[in-house]
Structure formats: C-alpha cells, structure tokens
C-alpha positions as CSV (number, residue, x, y, z in Angstrom):
1,X,17.1,7.2,0.2
2,X,15.4,9.7,-1.9
3,X,12.3,9.2,-4.1
4,X,14.3,9.0,-7.4
5,X,16.5,6.1,-6.2
6,X,13.4,4.3,-4.8
7,X,11.6,4.6,-8.1
8,X,14.7,3.5,-9.9
9,X,15.0,0.4,-7.8
10,X,11.3,-0.4,-8.2
11,X,11.7,-0.1,-12.0
12,X,14.8,-2.4,-12.0
13,X,13.1,-5.0,-9.9
14,X,9.9,-4.9,-11.9
15,X,11.8,-5.2,-15.2
16,X,13.8,-8.1,-13.8
17,X,10.5,-9.9,-12.7
18,X,9.0,-9.2,-16.2
19,X,12.0,-10.8,-17.8
20,X,12.0,-13.8,-15.5
21,X,8.3,-14.6,-15.5
22,X,7.1,-13.1,-18.8
23,X,3.7,-12.2,-17.4
24,X,1.1,-12.9,-14.7
25,X,-2.3,-14.4,-14.4
26,X,-5.4,-13.6,-12.4
27,X,-8.9,-15.0,-11.8
28,X,-11.9,-12.9,-12.6
29,X,-15.4,-13.7,-11.4
30,X,-18.2,-12.9,-13.8
31,X,-22.0,-13.5,-13.6
32,X,-23.1,-15.8,-16.4
33,X,-26.8,-16.2,-15.6
34,X,-29.0,-14.4,-13.1
35,X,-32.5,-15.8,-13.0
36,X,-34.4,-14.5,-9.9
37,X,-32.7,-15.6,-6.7
38,X,-30.5,-18.1,-8.7
39,X,-27.2,-16.7,-9.9
40,X,-24.5,-18.6,-11.8
41,X,-21.0,-17.3,-11.6
42,X,-18.0,-18.3,-13.8
43,X,-14.4,-18.0,-12.8
44,X,-12.2,-17.1,-15.7
45,X,-8.4,-17.3,-15.5
46,X,-6.8,-14.6,-17.5
47,X,-3.1,-14.2,-18.4
48,X,-1.3,-10.9,-19.2
49,X,1.9,-11.3,-21.1
50,X,4.6,-8.6,-20.5
51,X,6.6,-7.9,-23.7
52,X,10.3,-8.4,-23.6
53,X,11.0,-4.8,-24.6
54,X,9.0,-3.6,-21.6
55,X,11.1,-5.5,-19.2
56,X,14.4,-4.4,-20.8
57,X,13.1,-0.8,-21.0
58,X,12.1,-0.7,-17.3
59,X,15.6,-1.9,-16.4
60,X,17.3,0.6,-18.6
61,X,15.2,3.5,-17.4
62,X,15.7,2.4,-13.8
63,X,19.5,2.2,-14.3
64,X,19.5,5.7,-15.9
65,X,17.5,7.1,-13.0
66,X,19.8,5.5,-10.5
67,X,22.9,6.9,-12.2
68,X,21.6,10.3,-13.1
69,X,19.5,10.7,-9.9
70,X,22.7,11.1,-7.8
71,X,24.0,13.9,-9.9
72,X,23.2,17.5,-9.0
73,X,23.7,20.5,-11.1
C-alpha cells in the first residue's frame, strides 16, 4: 500500500468519525490560584465540534485520492 492510499483511507475514516460523533471533548488542567506552596488547579472539560462540511469534505477528498492515486500518467 503506497502513501497516497494510506492518506486516503485515513481521511475517509476521519471524515466518517466526524460525521458519526460530531466532535470530541478533552480535559484541560489549569492553575487557578498559586499562593506560596499552596496551588489550586481546576479541571475544565472542553468540547470541540467538527462541522458537518469538514467531515463530508474529508470523505470526498479521501475518495478522490483513492480513485486518482491508482492512476499513473
């Protein structure tokens, strides 16, 4: 499998996951207060939404790379 097909498959899989889940979330630790040896940290949950057009675009570009990547000349 060459690099073009691998990139195409990753784009298709990523686009499909973006359409299914619509985004992802992660937890970020941040320091709220630091007073001498005492430190107060806060965990914030952040969500990143992936637009619908990005998922569809990734699938389309991956499909084009898969089809056109096999052609030579």
